[in-house]
DODO-488026 format. One line per field, with one value per residue (C-alpha): x, y, z; residue in three letters. Coordinates in nm, 3 decimals. Layout:
<atoms>
xx c(X|...)
yy c(Y|...)
zz c(Z|...)
residu c(Ala|...)
</atoms>
This chain:
<atoms>
xx c(12.575|12.346|12.047|12.265|12.111|12.427|12.504|12.342|12.126|11.785|11.792|11.933|11.985|11.980|11.809|12.140|12.298|11.997|12.009|12.391|12.324|12.049|12.237|12.071|12.027|11.857|11.864|11.568|11.361|11.212|10.867|10.568|10.256|9.892|9.545|9.342|8.959|8.762|8.402|8.262|8.452|8.738|9.088|9.390|9.747|9.961|10.336|10.477|10.848|10.985|11.326|11.541|11.727|12.081|12.094|11.719|11.658|11.320|11.051|10.786|10.930|10.665|10.720|10.546|10.425|10.477|10.199|10.238|9.917|9.999|9.827|10.177|10.250|10.375|10.613|10.689|10.768|11.104|11.208|11.383|11.743|11.732|11.976|12.038|11.696|11.479|11.127|10.971|11.067|10.787|10.842|11.192|11.316|11.064|11.168|11.538|11.494|11.247|11.283|11.651|11.570|11.314|10.969|10.750|10.661|10.332|10.277|9.934|9.820|9.524|9.183|9.175|9.572|9.866|9.765|9.465|9.111|8.839|8.817|8.914|8.589|8.768|9.102|9.155|8.832|8.631|8.596|8.961|8.908|8.699|8.976|9.237|9.049|9.020|9.395|9.466|9.238|9.436|9.779|9.690|9.577|9.903|10.148|10.429|10.238|10.291|9.960|10.109|10.066|10.210|10.182|10.384|10.440|10.480|10.188|9.888|10.046|10.066|9.694|9.627|9.779|9.518|9.255|9.384|9.394|9.038|8.909|8.966|9.141|9.297|9.613|9.707|9.935|10.130|10.123|10.371|10.201|10.489|10.436|10.063|9.761|9.496|9.253|9.283|9.098|9.319|9.639|9.670|9.452|9.284|9.516|9.344|9.054|9.263|9.282|9.636|9.548|9.889|9.884|9.543|9.661|10.003|9.866|9.613|9.888|10.079|9.780|9.710|10.072|10.035|9.681|9.642|9.994|10.071|10.452|10.504|10.369|10.596|10.906|10.824|10.809|11.161|11.057|10.895|11.099|11.332|11.225|11.306|10.996|10.714|10.351|10.253|10.406|10.144|10.098|10.258|9.966|9.924|10.230|10.127|10.004|9.651|9.487|9.712|9.614|9.251|9.286|9.462|9.178|8.928|9.127|9.023|8.701|8.896|8.815|9.002|9.144|9.080|8.714|8.679|8.853|8.667|8.339|8.454|8.497|8.400|8.515|8.156|8.050|7.904|7.899|7.571|7.502|7.606|7.484|7.678|8.022|8.216|8.595|8.563|8.495|8.855|9.020|9.169|9.022|8.672|8.758|8.906|8.659|8.719|9.102|9.155|9.332|9.584|9.735|10.065|10.112|10.429|10.366|10.661|10.676|10.897|10.894|10.894|10.627|10.390|10.086|10.013|10.139|10.323|9.971|9.851|10.125|10.054|9.671|9.710|9.934|9.726|9.389|9.440|9.387|9.619|9.872|10.163|10.193|10.509|10.599|10.914|10.948|11.260|11.402|11.273|11.045|10.777|10.899|11.229|11.387|11.584|11.714|11.572|11.777|11.978|12.258|12.259|12.593|12.446|12.112|12.019|11.897|12.122|11.886|11.756|11.384|11.304|11.553|11.353|11.039|11.217|11.294|10.929|10.811|11.074|10.913|10.540|10.548|10.854|10.855|11.225|11.393|11.463|11.468|11.214|10.998|11.274|11.276|11.068|10.759|10.846|11.170|11.202|11.486|11.561|11.681|11.976|12.063|12.096|12.015|11.761|11.539|11.315|10.987|10.707|10.423|10.339|10.395|10.727|10.769|10.518|10.629|10.484|10.651|10.441|10.563|10.333|10.297|10.412|10.461|10.768|10.693|10.851|10.775|10.773|10.764|10.493|10.150|10.154|9.922|9.809|9.627|9.790|9.760|9.952|9.784|9.890|9.747|9.734|9.949|9.815|10.142|10.350|10.447|10.669|10.868|10.919|11.143|10.903|10.727|10.456|10.654|10.745|10.386|10.321|10.600|10.820|11.189|11.294|11.633|11.717|11.431|11.354|11.701|11.567|11.362|11.554|11.460|11.098|11.034|11.127|10.817|10.595|10.462|10.708|10.741|11.089|11.217|11.557|11.844|11.801|12.011|11.977|11.904|11.545|11.428|11.072|10.901|10.539|10.283|10.356|10.016|9.913|9.624|9.580|9.319|9.258|9.024|8.963|8.830|8.658|8.430|8.702|9.079|9.363|9.595|9.944|10.179|10.553|10.800|11.163|11.506|11.699|12.069|12.326|12.420|12.062|12.006|11.643|11.576|11.221|11.107|10.744|10.412|10.042|9.743|9.378|9.090|8.920|8.566|8.681|8.792|8.543|8.705|8.546|8.643|8.827|8.616|8.713|8.827|9.053|9.244|9.484|9.688|9.648|9.336|9.078|8.785|8.517|8.563|8.191|7.978|7.736|8.022|8.166|8.124|8.212|8.423|8.241|8.412|8.666|8.593|8.870|8.811|9.022|9.195|9.373|9.538|9.844|10.149|10.274|10.475|10.839|11.129|11.392|11.677|11.723|12.071|12.178|12.204|11.945|11.600|11.258|11.043|10.669|10.568|10.222|10.078|9.754|9.829|10.077|10.038|10.278|10.056|9.705|9.388|9.318|9.085|8.861|8.879|8.991|8.950|9.279|9.176|9.346|9.437|9.484|9.673|9.596|9.820|9.806|9.511|9.198|9.308|9.655|9.786|10.050|10.259|10.269|10.562|10.597|10.940|11.178|11.498|11.816|12.183)
yy c(8.991|8.741|8.813|8.841|9.021|9.133|9.406|9.741|9.842|9.701|9.498|9.577|9.201|9.027|8.692|8.511|8.654|8.562|8.210|8.177|8.272|8.004|7.681|7.339|7.231|6.900|6.589|6.519|6.236|5.965|6.038|5.879|5.844|5.789|5.844|6.133|6.101|6.408|6.479|6.312|5.985|6.064|5.968|6.186|6.053|6.261|6.259|6.402|6.466|6.586|6.727|6.455|6.562|6.422|6.141|6.111|6.442|6.530|6.309|6.551|6.843|7.033|7.215|7.470|7.316|7.412|7.263|7.163|7.086|6.935|6.762|6.664|6.351|6.410|6.119|5.844|5.478|5.402|5.107|4.831|4.890|5.262|5.483|5.861|5.943|6.192|6.045|6.387|6.602|6.841|6.900|6.805|7.172|7.257|6.951|7.032|7.404|7.389|7.056|7.100|7.436|7.326|7.283|6.987|6.945|6.802|6.726|6.626|6.456|6.668|6.498|6.288|6.289|6.083|5.806|6.013|5.888|6.098|6.275|6.619|6.798|7.129|7.302|7.405|7.267|7.445|7.105|7.129|7.425|7.208|6.935|7.191|7.287|6.921|6.877|7.177|7.026|6.702|6.874|7.067|6.745|6.573|6.546|6.694|7.018|7.334|7.466|7.712|7.633|7.805|7.716|7.780|7.632|7.724|7.773|7.531|7.486|7.857|7.922|7.643|7.862|8.130|7.865|7.737|8.085|8.143|7.862|8.096|7.824|7.990|7.788|7.933|8.215|8.285|8.190|8.249|8.192|8.150|8.222|8.186|8.337|8.562|8.504|8.167|8.301|8.592|8.521|8.167|8.049|8.342|8.655|8.935|8.698|8.480|8.105|7.963|7.649|7.477|7.517|7.343|7.057|6.997|7.046|6.769|6.539|6.614|6.525|6.214|6.103|6.170|6.107|5.790|5.671|5.678|5.651|5.655|6.014|6.144|6.160|6.484|6.662|6.698|6.710|6.360|6.197|5.970|5.610|5.503|5.692|5.453|5.531|5.725|5.605|5.398|5.512|5.317|5.099|5.000|4.791|4.603|4.919|4.789|5.109|5.326|5.136|5.165|5.542|5.572|5.376|5.625|5.906|5.785|5.998|6.330|6.626|6.683|7.030|7.109|7.017|7.196|7.520|7.589|7.579|7.930|8.131|8.444|8.517|8.496|8.187|7.912|7.534|7.447|7.192|7.415|7.781|7.898|7.764|8.019|8.081|8.283|7.956|7.836|8.168|8.298|8.650|8.513|8.417|8.754|8.819|8.475|8.534|8.671|9.002|8.882|8.621|8.732|8.697|8.706|8.690|8.600|8.597|8.684|8.914|8.605|8.421|8.277|8.466|8.686|8.529|8.857|9.022|8.773|8.855|9.233|9.203|8.987|9.249|9.543|9.380|9.215|9.441|9.240|9.456|9.217|9.153|9.150|9.123|8.995|9.014|8.876|8.825|8.475|8.246|8.030|7.882|8.073|7.781|8.024|8.377|8.510|8.820|8.837|8.976|8.710|8.556|8.226|8.045|7.937|8.206|8.284|8.460|8.201|8.240|7.977|8.130|8.444|8.247|8.079|8.434|8.512|8.197|8.232|8.552|8.447|8.086|8.038|8.382|8.432|8.776|8.805|9.190|9.139|9.409|9.664|9.584|9.753|9.545|9.537|9.416|9.395|9.330|9.579|9.392|9.541|9.742|9.399|9.543|9.493|9.780|9.835|10.011|10.102|10.091|9.975|10.097|10.234|10.489|10.771|10.944|10.856|10.897|10.886|10.776|10.830|10.601|10.828|10.837|10.645|10.373|10.572|10.639|11.006|11.206|11.438|11.364|11.402|11.681|11.505|11.168|10.881|10.499|10.173|9.858|9.492|9.164|8.926|8.623|8.332|8.133|8.385|8.291|8.388|8.067|7.766|7.920|8.184|8.276|8.015|7.696|7.669|7.706|7.379|7.195|7.226|7.313|7.663|7.835|8.046|8.299|8.469|8.419|8.443|8.751|8.978|8.755|8.700|9.078|9.162|9.003|9.229|9.585|9.788|10.144|10.240|10.555|10.724|10.622|10.735|11.045|10.935|10.614|10.530|10.296|10.161|9.972|9.866|9.817|9.973|10.067|10.091|10.291|10.178|10.329|10.015|9.923|9.562|9.413|9.143|9.172|9.039|9.028|8.926|9.223|9.118|9.405|9.355|9.601|9.546|9.714|9.748|9.767|9.972|9.670|9.607|9.310|9.317|9.207|9.101|9.300|9.220|9.179|9.229|9.082|9.173|9.018|9.309|9.216|9.275|9.646|9.794|9.895|9.891|9.990|9.722|9.557|9.565|9.201|9.244|9.573|9.679|9.981|9.902|9.896|9.640|9.481|9.233|8.994|8.925|8.796|9.089|9.345|9.182|9.396|9.288|9.537|9.761|9.674|9.928|10.184|10.298|10.178|10.241|9.936|10.043|9.760|9.687|9.490|9.251|9.423|9.453|9.658|9.736|9.989|10.104|10.259|10.547|10.467|10.190|10.235|10.129|9.943|9.865|9.577|9.452|9.121|8.955|8.615|8.375|8.044|7.878|7.949|8.098|8.030|8.186|8.487|8.500|8.143|8.109|8.481|8.655|9.030|9.325|9.561|9.934|10.128|10.494|10.771|11.143|11.380|11.254|10.894|10.918|10.571|10.576|10.377|10.504|10.390|10.392|10.566|10.843|10.939|10.853|10.952)
zz c(11.315|11.491|11.709|12.025|12.316|12.480|12.226|12.283|12.587|12.507|12.828|13.175|13.208|12.868|12.848|12.770|13.083|13.308|13.170|13.241|13.604|13.625|13.572|13.604|13.966|13.922|13.699|13.480|13.621|13.409|13.272|13.440|13.239|13.307|13.179|13.316|13.263|13.157|13.261|12.951|13.010|12.755|12.870|12.794|12.804|13.039|13.095|13.422|13.448|13.779|13.891|14.044|14.356|14.388|14.642|14.660|14.849|15.000|14.850|14.969|14.765|14.569|14.244|14.031|13.701|13.342|13.133|12.768|12.581|12.236|11.939|11.804|12.019|12.369|12.335|12.066|12.128|11.993|11.781|11.977|12.026|11.943|12.113|12.095|11.942|12.107|12.180|12.234|11.932|11.986|12.353|12.472|12.470|12.746|12.948|12.920|13.010|13.298|13.477|13.566|13.704|13.957|13.753|13.703|13.345|13.246|12.880|12.756|12.438|12.327|12.287|11.968|11.931|12.043|12.297|12.404|12.326|12.162|11.834|11.703|11.594|11.518|11.492|11.846|11.952|12.227|12.396|12.465|12.695|12.918|12.912|13.018|13.332|13.420|13.373|13.590|13.864|13.838|13.865|14.179|14.337|14.286|14.582|14.377|14.285|14.488|14.335|14.071|13.696|13.396|13.031|12.718|12.379|12.006|11.766|11.852|12.192|12.237|12.154|12.408|12.668|12.609|12.627|12.948|13.102|12.977|13.200|13.487|13.697|13.998|13.975|13.638|13.723|13.398|13.028|12.751|12.412|12.158|11.789|11.848|11.686|11.842|11.557|11.382|11.078|10.972|11.164|11.031|10.744|10.579|10.591|10.412|10.352|10.119|10.202|10.216|10.017|10.066|10.440|10.463|10.250|10.416|10.776|10.680|10.564|10.900|11.117|10.908|10.966|11.350|11.438|11.220|11.291|10.915|10.942|10.565|10.564|10.833|10.623|10.464|10.810|10.940|11.311|11.291|11.005|11.201|11.125|11.484|11.601|11.615|11.724|12.041|12.353|12.562|12.924|13.199|13.276|12.908|12.877|12.570|12.400|12.341|12.477|12.260|11.947|12.039|12.094|11.748|11.582|11.714|11.559|11.225|11.284|11.327|11.117|10.785|10.756|10.390|10.441|10.781|10.714|10.386|10.588|10.698|10.379|10.574|10.932|11.064|10.861|11.097|11.064|10.894|11.160|11.442|11.393|11.703|11.578|11.380|11.344|11.673|11.846|11.786|11.831|12.166|12.110|12.156|12.520|12.620|12.904|13.052|13.103|13.461|13.472|13.729|13.491|13.367|12.983|12.763|12.389|12.161|11.784|11.486|11.172|10.952|11.150|10.896|10.763|11.068|11.387|11.481|11.441|11.683|11.940|11.902|11.922|12.232|12.385|12.288|12.387|12.725|13.020|13.230|13.422|13.357|12.989|12.777|12.410|12.231|11.848|11.690|11.333|11.345|11.154|11.313|11.630|11.607|11.419|11.196|11.217|10.880|10.861|10.531|10.740|11.004|11.118|11.159|11.074|11.427|11.657|11.944|12.178|12.423|12.373|12.638|12.879|12.863|12.927|13.219|13.367|13.329|13.492|13.775|13.874|13.840|13.934|14.146|14.311|14.240|14.214|13.847|13.780|13.510|13.656|13.576|13.205|12.939|12.846|12.475|12.303|11.924|11.673|11.399|11.090|10.893|11.203|11.356|11.702|11.960|12.080|12.382|12.406|12.654|12.404|12.052|11.781|11.917|11.630|11.639|11.318|10.984|10.641|10.326|9.981|9.688|9.381|9.097|8.721|8.591|8.838|9.121|9.481|9.558|9.886|9.756|9.610|9.235|9.109|8.792|8.793|8.613|8.614|8.547|8.447|8.437|8.365|8.665|8.597|8.807|8.758|8.964|9.322|9.606|9.612|9.827|10.087|10.233|10.558|10.474|10.475|10.839|10.961|10.766|10.935|10.621|10.660|10.540|10.585|10.276|10.308|9.974|9.855|9.502|9.562|9.309|9.017|9.135|9.207|8.846|8.721|8.928|8.887|9.100|9.217|9.338|9.517|9.469|9.685|10.057|10.143|10.509|10.678|10.736|11.029|11.043|11.325|11.295|11.024|10.685|10.547|10.176|10.033|9.681|9.445|9.221|8.947|8.839|8.507|8.739|9.040|9.261|9.288|9.529|9.582|9.712|9.804|9.887|10.045|9.950|10.013|9.700|9.782|9.585|9.364|9.267|9.500|9.628|9.988|10.079|10.383|10.435|10.260|10.289|10.108|10.070|9.882|9.720|9.825|10.183|10.129|10.367|10.696|11.043|11.395|11.589|11.850|12.219|12.217|11.909|11.942|11.658|11.555|11.194|10.960|11.075|10.889|10.977|10.687|10.750|10.466|10.494|10.452|10.134|9.826|9.471|9.282|9.033|8.694|8.593|8.874|9.109|9.462|9.774|9.922|10.249|10.444|10.640|10.559|10.812|11.090|11.090|11.215|10.955|10.894|10.533|10.512|10.322|9.955|9.954|9.780|9.895|9.642|9.646|9.432|9.343|9.226|9.175|9.309|9.478|9.305|9.556|9.852|9.790|9.587|9.265|9.295|9.100|8.982|8.624|8.560|8.603|8.616|8.459|8.765|8.725|9.002|9.014|9.131|9.191|9.213|9.405|9.346|9.512|9.609|9.878|10.128|10.483|10.692|11.067|11.030|11.122|10.955|11.131|11.091)
residu c(Met|Pro|Asp|Arg|Asp|Asp|Leu|Gly|Ser|Ala|Trp|Lys|Val|Pro|Pro|Ser|Arg|Tyr|Leu|Ala|Gly|Arg|Pro|Ser|Glu|Phe|Ala|Val|Gly|Ala|Pro|Ala|Ser|Thr|Tyr|Val|Thr|Met|Ala|Asp|Gly|Cys|Arg|Leu|Ala|Val|Asp|Val|Ile|Leu|Pro|Lys|Ile|Glu|Gly|Gly|Gly|Asp|Ala|Ser|Lys|Arg|Trp|Pro|Thr|Val|Leu|Ile|Leu|Thr|Pro|Tyr|Ile|Arg|Arg|Phe|Glu|Leu|Ala|Pro|Gly|Thr|Thr|Gly|Val|Glu|Pro|Ser|Pro|Asn|Thr|Tyr|Arg|Tyr|Arg|Asp|Met|Phe|Val|Pro|Arg|Gly|Tyr|Ala|Leu|Val|Val|Val|Asp|Ala|Arg|Gly|Thr|Gly|Ala|Ser|Phe|Gly|Thr|Arg|Asp|Ser|Phe|Arg|Ser|Pro|Arg|Glu|Arg|Asp|Asp|Tyr|Arg|Ala|Ile|Ala|Asp|Trp|Ile|Val|Ala|Gln|Pro|Trp|Ser|Asp|Gly|Ala|Ile|Gly|Ala|Thr|Gly|Ile|Ser|Tyr|Leu|Gly|Ala|Ala|Cys|Asp|Phe|Leu|Ala|Ser|Thr|Gly|His|Lys|Ala|Val|Lys|Ala|Ile|Ala|Pro|Leu|Phe|Ala|Val|Trp|Asp|Thr|Trp|Thr|Asp|Asn|Tyr|Tyr|Pro|Gly|Gly|Met|Leu|Ile|Lys|Arg|Leu|Ala|Leu|Val|Tyr|Asp|Glu|Leu|Met|Leu|Ala|Leu|Asp|His|Asp|Arg|Arg|Glu|Leu|Arg|Gly|Gln|Phe|Ser|Tyr|Phe|Ala|Asn|Pro|Ala|Leu|Leu|Gly|Pro|Met|Pro|Val|Asp|Asp|Asp|Ala|Gly|Gly|Ala|Leu|Ala|Lys|Glu|Ala|Val|Lys|Gly|His|Leu|Ala|Asn|Phe|Arg|Met|Pro|Asp|Phe|Ile|Thr|Glu|Phe|Lys|Phe|Arg|Asp|Asp|Ala|Leu|Pro|Tyr|Asp|Pro|Gly|Phe|Thr|Ser|Ala|Ser|Phe|Ser|Pro|Tyr|Asn|Tyr|Leu|Asp|Glu|Ile|Pro|Glu|Asp|Val|Ala|Val|Tyr|Ala|Ile|Ser|Gly|Trp|Met|Asp|Gly|Ala|Gly|Tyr|Ala|Asn|Gly|Ala|Leu|Ser|Arg|Phe|Leu|Thr|Leu|Pro|Asn|Ala|Glu|Arg|Arg|Leu|Leu|Leu|Gly|Pro|Trp|Asp|His|Gly|Ala|Arg|Val|Asn|Ala|Ser|Pro|Trp|Arg|Ala|Arg|Val|Glu|Pro|Glu|Leu|Pro|Val|Leu|Gly|Glu|Val|Leu|Arg|Phe|Phe|Asp|Arg|His|Leu|Ala|Gly|Arg|Glu|Thr|Gly|Leu|Glu|His|Glu|Asp|Pro|Ile|His|Tyr|Phe|Thr|Val|His|Ala|Glu|Glu|Trp|Arg|Ala|Ala|Gln|Ser|Trp|Pro|Pro|Val|Ala|Ala|Lys|Arg|Gln|Leu|Tyr|Val|Ala|Pro|Gly|Arg|Thr|Leu|Ala|Pro|Ala|Arg|Pro|Asn|Asp|Gly|Ala|Ser|Glu|Ser|Phe|Gln|Val|Asp|Phe|Thr|Leu|Gly|Ser|Gly|Lys|Gln|Thr|Arg|Tyr|Glu|Arg|Ile|Ala|Gly|Ile|Asp|Ala|Thr|Ala|Tyr|Tyr|Ala|Asp|Trp|Thr|Glu|Arg|Glu|His|Arg|Leu|Leu|Ser|Phe|Thr|Met|Pro|Pro|Leu|Glu|Arg|Ala|Leu|Glu|Ile|Ala|Gly|His|Pro|Val|Val|Ser|Leu|Trp|Leu|Ala|Ser|Ser|Glu|Pro|Asp|Ala|Ala|Val|Phe|Val|Tyr|Leu|Ser|Glu|Val|Glu|Ala|Asp|Gly|Thr|Ser|Arg|Tyr|Val|Thr|Glu|Gly|Val|Leu|Arg|Ala|Ile|His|Arg|Ala|Glu|Ala|Pro|Ala|Pro|Arg|Asn|Tyr|Arg|Thr|Thr|Trp|Pro|Trp|Arg|Thr|Phe|Ala|Arg|Lys|Asp|Ala|Arg|Pro|Met|Pro|Ile|Gly|Glu|Pro|Gln|Leu|Leu|Arg|Phe|Ala|Leu|Leu|Pro|Thr|Ala|Trp|Arg|Phe|Pro|Lys|Gly|Ser|Arg|Leu|Arg|Leu|Ser|Ile|Ser|Gly|Gly|Asp|Ala|Asp|His|Phe|Val|Gln|Thr|Pro|His|Gly|Arg|Pro|Pro|Arg|Leu|Thr|Ile|Phe|Ser|Gly|Gly|Glu|His|Ala|Ser|Leu|Leu|Glu|Leu|Pro|Ala|Gly|Glu|Thr|Ser)
</atoms>
């Protein structure tokens, strides 16, 4: 079954039905482009695409604006004679959804990217926030603008929406951050305090390909691989492209991700040459108090969305005090390129994510009657049930179910009375594969998510419960409490939750990771609310493991909603590394890890779950 929204009763008006009743009214006008000069003199390349009224219409017509802020090339120049190739592979979906339905679309090459001048001094540089205010000022001064601005976009573009709102610009009425972080450190690069080494390297290659116009590097990234795509499109007044070439030359001074991100080994580490610049400086949560409470916010993510983007969507929803905020969580990977459910009917998602964003903007930018106010604020998809659910609050399931690690490598419903333990030697060659939640966030194609999981899981220390006598449905964050001893002063602890079907096939459900030195918990701060265990990841709170002594590591797995049918079994698997994605911890010292069970050292899995028929 696909992720169709017209089955069940989660919506009063499903997104697909709303979109079907909102057909295109206008043609898409040709893009007009120009440079807009920032306060420091830096020039940013801007495309404007307006609805085109049949027969010319009213030239004085004003439109609400959807703003897209991208570092991934607003529009490419095409090779001479090229036909049928999309020049805006990163943004055309927004053009085709919003412009025909009465919105102006403004697409901006972020500072230091595309045909824009300047350099990138950071991932999501704070300097970009200042640029966004200037762009908003420029938009409302245009004769085609009705004074209302919304912003949306996937990943980097989504976090840019938060930054735009945090400028406090009065024209910004609504934002829809799609598949976007709240905390760049833990949601993106350092989940559980562990650096995703491959992401840093591959992202660097992507930005070299784009920022430096290195076309020979673009082939590995499917979105930008077409050889008909040349360099960034010059603006209209730069007919010969001299200015665009000059801008690209300046990008040679841009930051390099592997060098930059490793400056922040702890969440509170600062740049040595700028003591006030930490990972918070390029994270939306840092600017919570600057986001006006009357801005409407719609956060969208997926259960297979990278290293923690779903956590970002949830934290954004839980933290913002804004009266109008919504949340949509589907069975998708990063950007909803793929429906990752093993029981999907087709690879491509069917729910029109941008159609739902259109409905949101129709209400808050265009003032149309959409009925959105009658819908529950939260919608989420339950995998294996293959159904959408609606909720008023998160988590939607109040009940908890505990499963204890028990002798015989089992999961038991009751705490074992006697203490026991299981040990294993960490193997730094083990990995989770090349078709996982981590590929898409680096711009790499993935479609067969965890198809080889049965084989990979057999190499891990696993604890399995007996077949379920009744179906079990979870929604939220599974939480593990592991009493663990290490032969080394540090360790990486990867925990995987799987469904084992009656025929022995193992289905990856979700995972969590924690670097052992970060085991100390702390209350979540007001600008970073969670419903799962939180920690500072600060240098001062890091504690080496006492050799051979049991220590409690309590942490959340990534959120999901999943139905385990009667007869299936739940399995908890533990590893000390993921060679395909993460750095070794500790370097060159694979530890021997011991998991304790029973008595005062009872390790357990807590599920946000209730039995169902």
